[in-house]
C-alpha positions as CSV (number, residue, x, y, z in Angstrom):
1,M,134.1,140.2,49.8
2,T,134.5,137.2,52.1
3,A,131.7,136.1,54.3
4,E,131.9,134.4,57.7
5,V,129.9,131.3,57.0
6,L,128.7,129.3,60.0
7,V,128.0,125.5,59.2
8,A,125.9,123.7,61.8
9,G,127.0,120.0,61.4
10,G,130.4,118.5,60.7
11,G,129.4,115.5,58.8
12,I,130.2,114.8,55.1
13,G,127.8,117.6,53.8
14,G,129.0,120.1,56.2
15,L,132.7,119.5,55.6
16,A,132.1,119.5,51.9
17,L,130.7,122.9,52.0
18,A,133.4,124.2,54.3
19,L,135.9,123.1,51.8
20,G,134.1,124.6,48.9
21,A,133.4,127.8,50.6
22,A,137.0,128.2,51.7
23,A,138.1,127.7,48.0
24,N,135.8,130.6,47.2
25,G,137.6,132.9,49.6
26,H,135.1,132.7,52.5
27,R,136.0,132.1,56.3
28,V,134.1,129.2,57.6
29,T,133.4,127.9,61.1
30,V,132.0,124.4,61.3
31,L,130.0,123.8,64.6
32,E,129.8,120.1,65.4
33,R,127.7,118.8,68.3
34,S,130.0,115.9,69.1
35,A,133.2,116.1,71.2
36,E,135.1,115.1,68.1
37,F,134.9,115.1,64.3
38,A,134.1,111.5,63.3
39,E,131.8,109.7,61.1
40,L,130.0,106.4,61.8
41,G,128.7,103.9,59.1
42,A,129.9,101.6,56.4
43,G,129.6,101.9,52.7
44,I,128.7,104.8,50.4
45,Q,127.9,104.2,46.7
46,L,129.1,107.1,44.5
47,A,127.7,107.4,41.0
48,P,129.4,109.6,38.5
49,N,127.5,112.7,39.5
50,G,128.9,112.4,43.0
51,L,132.5,112.0,41.7
52,H,132.0,115.0,39.4
53,A,131.0,117.1,42.4
54,L,134.0,115.9,44.4
55,D,136.2,116.8,41.4
56,R,134.9,120.3,41.9
57,L,135.7,120.3,45.5
58,G,139.2,119.1,44.7
59,L,138.9,115.6,46.2
60,G,137.9,113.5,43.2
61,A,141.3,112.0,42.6
62,A,141.9,111.2,46.2
63,T,138.4,109.6,46.5
64,R,138.9,107.4,43.5
65,A,142.3,106.3,45.0
66,I,140.6,104.8,48.1
67,A,137.3,103.6,46.3
68,T,136.6,100.2,44.8
69,P,135.2,100.5,41.2
70,I,132.1,98.5,40.6
71,D,131.8,96.5,37.4
72,E,128.1,95.9,37.5
73,L,124.8,96.5,39.5
74,R,123.4,93.0,39.7
75,F,119.7,92.3,40.2
76,M,118.8,88.8,41.6
77,D,115.5,87.2,42.5
78,G,115.9,86.2,46.1
79,V,113.2,83.7,46.0
80,T,114.2,81.7,42.8
81,G,117.9,82.7,42.6
82,E,117.4,83.8,39.1
83,H,119.9,86.4,37.8
84,V,117.4,88.9,36.4
85,T,119.8,91.4,34.8
86,S,123.0,93.5,35.3
87,M,123.7,97.0,34.5
88,P,127.3,96.9,33.2
89,L,129.4,99.8,34.5
90,G,132.4,99.4,32.2
91,A,133.7,101.3,29.2
92,Q,130.2,102.2,27.7
93,Y,128.9,103.4,31.0
94,Q,132.1,105.5,31.8
95,A,132.3,106.8,28.3
96,R,128.7,108.1,28.6
97,F,128.9,109.4,32.2
98,G,132.6,110.5,32.4
99,Q,133.4,108.7,35.7
100,P,133.3,105.2,37.1
101,Y,130.7,103.9,39.7
102,V,132.5,103.3,42.9
103,V,131.9,102.3,46.5
104,V,133.9,103.7,49.4
105,H,134.1,103.3,53.2
106,R,132.2,106.2,54.8
107,G,134.9,106.6,57.4
108,E,137.8,106.8,54.8
109,L,135.9,109.3,52.7
110,Y,135.1,111.4,55.9
111,R,138.8,111.5,56.8
112,L,139.7,112.9,53.3
113,L,137.2,115.7,53.8
114,L,138.4,116.2,57.5
115,D,142.0,116.4,56.4
116,A,141.3,118.7,53.6
117,C,139.3,121.1,55.9
118,R,142.1,121.1,58.5
119,A,144.6,122.1,55.8
120,A,142.4,124.7,54.2
121,P,143.1,128.4,55.1
122,G,139.9,130.0,56.7
123,V,138.3,126.9,57.9
124,E,137.7,126.6,61.7
125,L,136.5,123.4,63.2
126,R,134.7,123.6,66.5
127,P,133.6,120.4,68.3
128,S,131.2,120.3,71.3
129,S,129.3,123.1,69.7
130,A,125.7,121.9,69.0
131,V,123.6,124.5,67.2
132,T,120.1,124.7,68.8
133,G,118.6,127.7,66.9
134,Y,119.4,131.1,65.2
135,E,118.6,134.8,65.3
136,Q,119.1,137.1,62.4
137,D,118.7,140.8,61.2
138,R,119.7,142.6,58.1
139,T,123.3,142.5,58.9
140,G,123.9,139.0,60.1
141,V,123.0,135.8,61.8
142,T,123.8,134.4,65.2
143,A,123.7,130.8,65.9
144,R,122.6,129.7,69.4
145,L,124.6,126.9,71.0
146,A,123.7,124.3,73.6
147,G,124.8,125.6,77.1
148,G,124.0,129.2,76.2
149,G,127.0,130.1,73.8
150,R,126.5,132.2,70.7
151,I,128.4,132.9,67.5
152,A,127.7,135.5,65.0
153,G,128.4,135.3,61.2
154,A,127.1,136.5,57.9
155,L,125.2,133.3,56.9
156,L,124.2,130.1,58.6
157,V,124.1,126.7,56.7
158,G,122.2,123.9,58.5
159,A,124.0,120.8,57.6
160,D,123.0,119.0,60.8
161,G,121.2,116.0,59.4
162,I,117.7,114.6,59.3
163,H,117.1,115.6,62.9
164,S,118.4,119.1,62.1
165,A,117.8,121.8,64.8
166,V,118.2,124.5,62.1
167,R,115.4,122.9,60.1
168,G,113.3,122.6,63.2
169,Q,113.3,126.4,63.4
170,L,113.3,127.2,59.7
171,V,110.8,124.7,58.3
172,G,109.1,123.5,61.5
173,D,107.7,120.2,60.1
174,G,108.2,118.0,63.1
175,P,110.0,114.7,63.3
176,P,110.9,112.7,60.4
177,R,108.5,110.2,58.8
178,I,108.9,106.7,60.0
179,S,109.0,104.6,56.7
180,G,107.9,101.3,58.3
181,I,111.1,99.5,57.0
182,T,113.8,98.2,59.2
183,V,117.3,97.7,57.8
184,Y,119.9,95.3,59.2
185,R,123.6,95.9,58.6
186,A,126.8,94.1,59.0
187,I,130.4,94.1,57.7
188,I,132.5,91.0,57.3
189,P,136.1,90.5,56.3
190,M,136.2,89.5,52.6
191,A,138.6,86.7,53.5
192,E,135.5,85.0,55.1
193,V,133.5,85.3,51.9
194,P,133.7,82.4,49.4
195,A,135.7,83.2,46.3
196,P,132.8,83.1,43.9
197,L,131.0,85.8,45.9
198,R,133.8,88.4,45.8
199,A,132.7,90.0,42.6
200,R,133.1,93.8,42.2
201,A,129.3,94.2,42.0
202,V,126.7,95.8,44.0
203,T,124.1,93.0,44.2
204,W,120.5,93.1,45.1
205,W,118.4,90.1,46.1
206,A,114.7,91.0,45.8
207,G,111.8,89.4,47.5
208,P,108.4,89.8,49.0
209,K,108.5,92.8,51.2
210,C,112.2,92.6,51.7
211,H,115.5,92.8,49.9
212,F,119.2,92.4,50.6
213,V,122.1,94.2,49.0
214,H,125.9,93.6,49.4
215,Y,129.0,95.0,47.9
216,P,132.8,95.3,48.6
217,I,134.2,98.3,50.6
218,A,137.6,99.4,52.0
219,G,139.4,98.5,48.9
220,G,137.8,95.1,48.8
221,R,138.9,94.2,52.3
222,Y,135.3,93.9,53.6
223,L,131.9,93.0,52.3
224,N,129.1,95.5,53.3
225,L,125.8,93.8,54.0
226,A,122.4,95.7,54.2
227,A,119.0,93.7,54.4
228,S,115.8,95.7,54.3
229,R,112.4,94.4,55.7
230,D,109.0,96.1,55.3
231,D,107.8,95.2,58.7
232,G,105.5,98.1,59.4
233,A,107.9,99.5,62.2
234,T,106.4,102.4,64.0
235,E,109.2,103.3,66.3
236,A,112.4,104.8,65.1
237,F,115.6,103.5,66.5
238,T,119.3,103.3,65.4
239,G,122.1,100.8,65.8
240,R,120.1,98.4,67.9
241,P,121.9,94.9,68.1
242,A,120.2,92.2,66.3
243,A,120.8,88.5,66.7
244,L,121.6,86.3,63.7
245,E,118.5,84.2,64.5
246,A,116.3,87.4,64.1
247,V,117.9,88.1,60.8
248,R,117.3,84.5,59.6
249,R,113.6,84.9,60.6
250,E,113.0,88.3,59.1
251,F,114.6,87.3,55.7
252,A,113.3,83.8,55.4
253,P,111.3,85.0,52.3
254,L,114.9,85.2,50.6
255,P,115.9,81.6,50.5
256,A,118.2,82.1,47.6
257,A,120.3,84.7,49.6
258,G,120.3,82.8,52.8
259,H,123.8,81.5,52.6
260,L,125.0,85.1,52.3
261,L,123.0,86.3,55.3
262,E,124.6,83.5,57.2
263,L,128.0,85.1,56.7
264,G,127.0,88.2,58.7
265,R,128.0,88.7,62.4
266,D,127.4,91.5,64.8
267,W,124.2,92.6,63.0
268,H,122.6,96.0,63.9
269,A,119.3,97.3,63.0
270,W,117.9,100.8,62.1
271,V,114.4,101.9,61.3
272,L,114.6,104.1,58.1
273,V,113.2,107.5,58.3
274,D,112.9,110.4,55.7
275,R,110.9,113.6,55.0
276,A,108.7,114.8,52.2
277,P,110.2,117.5,49.9
278,V,109.5,121.0,50.8
279,D,109.1,124.1,48.6
280,A,111.4,126.3,50.8
281,W,114.5,125.6,52.9
282,C,115.8,129.1,53.1
283,D,115.0,131.9,55.6
284,G,116.9,135.1,54.9
285,R,120.5,134.4,55.9
286,V,119.9,130.9,56.7
287,T,119.6,127.8,54.6
288,L,119.8,123.9,54.7
289,L,122.1,121.3,53.0
290,G,122.0,117.8,52.5
291,D,119.8,115.6,54.8
292,A,118.7,118.7,56.6
293,A,117.3,120.0,53.4
294,H,116.1,116.9,51.5
295,P,116.6,113.6,53.5
296,M,116.0,110.6,51.3
297,L,115.8,106.8,51.8
298,H,119.1,105.2,50.7
299,Y,117.5,103.1,47.9
300,A,118.5,105.5,45.1
301,A,122.1,105.6,46.5
302,Q,122.3,109.3,46.1
303,G,122.3,110.9,49.6
304,A,126.0,111.6,49.8
305,C,126.1,112.6,46.0
306,Q,123.2,115.1,46.5
307,A,125.0,116.6,49.5
308,F,128.2,117.1,47.4
309,E,126.2,118.5,44.6
310,D,124.6,121.0,47.2
311,A,128.1,122.0,48.5
312,V,129.5,122.8,45.0
313,V,126.4,125.0,44.0
314,L,126.1,126.8,47.3
315,A,129.7,127.4,47.8
316,G,129.8,129.5,44.6
317,L,126.8,131.6,45.8
318,L,127.7,132.5,49.3
319,G,129.1,135.8,48.2
320,D,125.7,136.9,47.1
321,G,124.4,136.7,50.6
322,A,120.7,136.1,51.1
323,D,120.1,136.3,47.4
324,G,122.6,133.6,46.8
325,L,120.9,131.3,49.2
326,L,117.6,131.7,47.3
327,R,119.3,131.0,44.0
328,Y,120.9,127.9,45.6
329,Q,117.4,126.7,46.6
330,E,116.0,127.4,43.2
331,L,118.8,125.4,41.5
332,R,118.6,122.4,43.8
333,R,114.9,122.0,44.9
334,E,113.5,120.2,41.9
335,R,116.3,117.7,41.4
336,T,116.5,116.7,45.0
337,A,112.8,116.4,45.4
338,A,112.7,114.0,42.4
339,I,115.3,111.9,43.9
340,Q,113.5,111.8,47.2
341,H,110.4,110.6,45.4
342,T,112.4,108.0,43.5
343,A,114.0,106.5,46.6
344,R,110.5,106.1,48.2
345,D,109.0,104.6,44.9
346,S,111.8,102.2,44.5
347,I,110.2,100.0,47.1
348,R,107.8,98.9,44.3
349,L,110.8,97.5,42.4
350,W,112.3,95.6,45.3
351,H,109.3,94.2,47.3
352,P,106.7,92.7,45.0
353,A,105.6,89.0,45.2
354,G,104.2,86.5,43.0
355,A,102.8,87.5,39.6
356,A,104.0,91.1,40.2
357,A,107.5,89.9,40.9
358,T,107.5,87.7,37.8
359,A,106.3,90.7,35.6
360,R,109.0,92.9,37.1
361,N,111.7,90.3,36.3
362,A,110.5,90.0,32.7
363,A,110.4,93.8,32.2
364,L,114.1,94.1,33.7
365,A,115.4,91.2,31.7
366,A,114.2,92.7,28.5
367,M,116.2,95.9,29.0
368,S,119.5,96.3,27.1
369,A,122.5,97.8,28.7
370,T,121.7,101.1,26.9
371,D,118.1,100.9,28.2
372,L,119.5,100.5,31.8
373,H,121.8,103.4,31.4
374,D,119.1,105.5,30.0
375,A,117.0,104.8,33.1
376,V,119.6,106.3,35.4
377,A,121.0,109.1,33.2
378,W,118.9,111.7,34.7
379,M,120.7,111.1,38.0
380,H,124.1,109.8,37.1
381,A,124.8,112.2,34.2
382,E,124.6,115.4,36.1
383,R,127.8,117.4,36.1
384,I,127.3,120.1,38.7
385,E,129.3,123.2,38.0
386,A,130.5,125.8,40.4
387,T,128.2,129.0,40.3
388,R,130.7,131.6,40.6
């Protein structure tokens, strides 16, 4: 029997679930707070596990067609300029994990999902419909909307991001944790990048209490820049303009990467936030997905991948009602919590100084390609299957 599934939030995770749910025969209404369905942001890294999940959702081939394959993950010492190590992502990696490692422009990936939802029978997209809370009984759930509207369904999925109103009622754990890290982002046309720096690589420059990452996006037409500074920030903000002079000052501890930082224009800054894992994100006929369920720092490059995995698993269990939601939670809780912890812990890899940085470099340089692949296998090798 089909269920009327209400999805709070029309971002990447919410649309992925809508697509998967419709493919399983459910009627879906996506309730988006904004006046139009759109996605902001720049680059997304997709490891093989994310592409496997997109294959299950029917968008793997289309995603690979717009993505830029990455040849290596390159680790540089931003103080000395030393090339510490690279994880090759070629034939050996792809044979082991069954997919390439790619980067894609967030807006382009979002449009694929949006177009697929618009074409899918049974999916209704409703903008200007912010979900503020819910009520439920044994027969169904009602989403409360800003402005006093209400909409009833069989199930409600909160895919409304790290500031989720659905989570606020379901978990009640208050505002997100401020990480104390500010990230500065910019995008520049690849034509402005010196030819030797146009490699198909995700490159990290590590230094004391800061690091800088860059990689090509949009089919190689742009270079995405993201520089993180552990500055003890205590106030959360998003998209604040940042002058180049401020970026120079904050990342002076990365002299080897200074020439790349100088390329950036129109810098904007965000203070990173996340939440600790929770044991339960289900309440009867209501559950959470993606950043609403398990928001993580972006340092493991798994946020979008985990939302896609969530969507595949949950879409196959919606027909079992509240029991299906609990099963979804059981299947996803341990893995997503481990990645949340890994993303936080990775700061110890990026930000040491002095003797600790030297020891880190030596340890990484001693690892073979197989060793490096082994280190990420628990994340990248996952092949989420539909649970029908």
